[in-house]
C-alpha positions in Angstrom: 0.0 0.0 0.0 1.3 3.4 -0.9 0.4 6.2 1.5 0.8 9.9 2.0 0.3 12.4 4.8 -1.3 15.7 3.7 -0.6 18.5 6.1 -3.1 21.2 5.0 -2.8 24.9 5.6 -0.7 24.6 8.8 0.6 28.1 8.2 1.9 30.4 10.9 -0.8 33.1 10.5 -3.6 30.6 10.5 -2.3 28.8 13.6 -1.1 31.8 15.6 -3.5 34.4 14.3 -2.8 37.8 12.8 -4.8 40.9 11.8 -7.0 38.7 9.5 -7.0 35.3 11.3 -8.2 34.5 14.8 -5.7 31.7 15.4 -6.8 28.1 16.0 -8.1 26.2 19.0 -5.4 24.3 21.0 -2.5 25.4 18.8 0.2 23.9 21.0 -1.6 20.5 21.0 -2.2 20.7 17.3 1.5 21.4 16.5 2.6 18.5 18.7 0.1 16.1 17.1 1.1 17.2 13.6 4.8 16.6 14.3 3.9 13.2 15.8 2.1 12.2 12.7 4.9 13.4 10.4 7.3 11.2 12.4 5.0 8.2 11.9 4.8 9.0 8.2 8.6 9.1 7.9 8.9 5.8 9.9 6.4 4.1 7.6 8.2 5.5 4.5 5.1 7.4 3.5 5.1 10.6 1.5 4.6 13.8 3.3 3.0 16.7 1.4 2.3 20.2 2.6 -0.5 22.4 1.2 -0.6 26.2 1.7 -3.5 28.5 1.1 -2.5 31.6 -0.9 -5.1 33.7 0.9 -3.3 33.3 4.2 -1.1 36.4 5.0 -1.7 37.6 1.4 0.3 34.6 0.1 3.6 36.0 1.3 6.0 36.5 4.2 6.4 34.6 7.4 2.7 34.2 8.1 2.2 32.4 4.8 4.9 29.8 5.6 4.3 26.5 7.2 4.4 27.1 11.0 8.1 27.1 12.1 7.4 24.6 14.9 6.3 22.0 12.3 9.0 19.6 11.1 9.2 19.6 7.3 11.0 16.5 6.1 13.7 17.2 3.6 12.4 17.0 0.0 8.7 17.2 1.1 6.7 19.0 -1.6 4.8 22.1 -0.8 1.9 22.9 -3.1 0.0 26.2 -3.0 -3.7 26.4 -3.5 -6.1 29.3 -4.1 -9.3 27.6 -3.3 -10.8 25.6 -0.4 -9.9 22.3 -2.2 -6.3 21.1 -2.1 -7.1 19.3 -5.4 -8.4 22.3 -7.3 -5.9 23.7 -9.8 -2.9 22.2 -7.9 -0.6 19.3 -8.9 -1.7 17.3 -5.9 -3.8 14.7 -7.6 -1.2 14.0 -10.3 1.5 13.8 -7.7 -0.5 11.2 -5.7 -1.5 9.2 -8.8 2.0 9.1 -10.2 3.2 7.5 -6.9 0.3 5.0 -6.8 -0.9 6.5 -3.5 -4.2 4.9 -2.4 -4.4 5.9 1.3 -4.2 9.5 2.6 -3.8 10.6 6.2 -5.0 14.2 6.6 -4.1 16.8 9.3 -4.0 20.6 9.5 -6.4 23.6 9.3 -9.2 24.7 9.1 -11.6 21.9 10.1 -14.9 23.2 8.5 -13.2 24.5 5.3 -10.1 22.9 3.8 -10.0 19.8 6.0 -13.6 18.9 5.3 -13.2 19.6 1.6 -10.0 17.6 1.4 -11.5 14.5 3.0 -14.6 14.6 0.7 -12.6 15.3 -2.5 -10.1 12.6 -1.7 -12.7 9.9 -1.5 -14.3 11.1 -4.8 -10.8 10.9 -6.4 -10.3 7.3 -5.3 -8.5 7.5 -2.0 -9.3 5.9 1.3 -8.8 8.6 4.0 -7.7 8.6 7.6 -8.5 12.0 9.2 -6.4 12.5 12.3 -9.2 13.5 14.7 -6.9 15.3 17.1 -4.5 16.9 14.5 -6.9 19.3 12.8 -8.2 22.5 14.2 -10.1 25.7 13.5 -11.0 29.0 15.2 -14.2 29.9 17.1 -17.0 31.3 15.0 -19.9 33.5 16.0 -22.1 30.4 15.7 -20.0 27.6 17.3 -16.8 27.3 19.3 -13.9 25.6 17.6 -14.1 22.6 19.9 -17.7 21.8 18.8 -16.8 22.3 15.1 -14.0 19.8 15.5 -16.1 17.2 17.3 -18.9 17.7 14.8 -16.6 17.1 11.8 -14.9 14.1 13.5 -18.4 12.5 13.8 -19.6 13.5 10.4 -16.5 12.5 8.5 -16.1 9.1 10.3 -17.4 6.6 7.8 -18.1 9.3 5.1 -18.1 7.4 1.8 -18.3 7.8 -2.0 -19.3 4.2 -3.0 -15.8 2.6 -3.1 -13.7 4.9 -0.9 -14.4 6.3 2.5 -12.9 8.1 5.5 -12.1 7.0 9.0 -11.3 9.3 11.9 -8.5 8.1 14.2 -6.2 9.8 16.7 -2.5 10.6 16.4 -1.5 8.0 18.9 -3.0 5.2 16.7 -1.1 3.3 14.0 -2.4 5.6 11.3 -0.3 4.1 8.6 -1.9 0.7 9.1 -5.2 1.6 7.6 -8.3 -0.3 8.8 -10.7 0.5 6.0 -10.8 -3.0 4.7 -12.1 -4.2 8.1 -15.3 -2.3 7.2 -15.8 -3.2 3.5 
């Protein structure tokens, strides 16, 4: 099985907050969990891919970069996107297909936008997905606090399917690169 970890929009301005962004819930825990999952990906010889949103920090400067506390493995590709979907007008799908990837592990920001869209688009594009339930985050909104948004999406996206492929939600301390999807087919 060929696998990849997608670390989505884990950019400094999104995580820490700035004049445009609120900063995410439980940022210290998020950073620790993302690094833990990156280490597991490296140990399992899985690809690690970073996605950056060009709307964050105006697409430039320190705030646009992957958060400095996140360990970026040498040679890990970084793709920029200009839409909510990591797959829209980016080389991500071709990159994954060229490498025969069939299982994606997803972590990053923001839960109700780019994480939700990535999970759903990945299943449509033929991937089984493991969303790391404690390694994605968002900010409070006027309607719901971030913690509730995260819990809601973990519940909604666990078992989300598109006929042949579906998503599972598991935590960072689990053996994420030993997918369990076939246990439920």
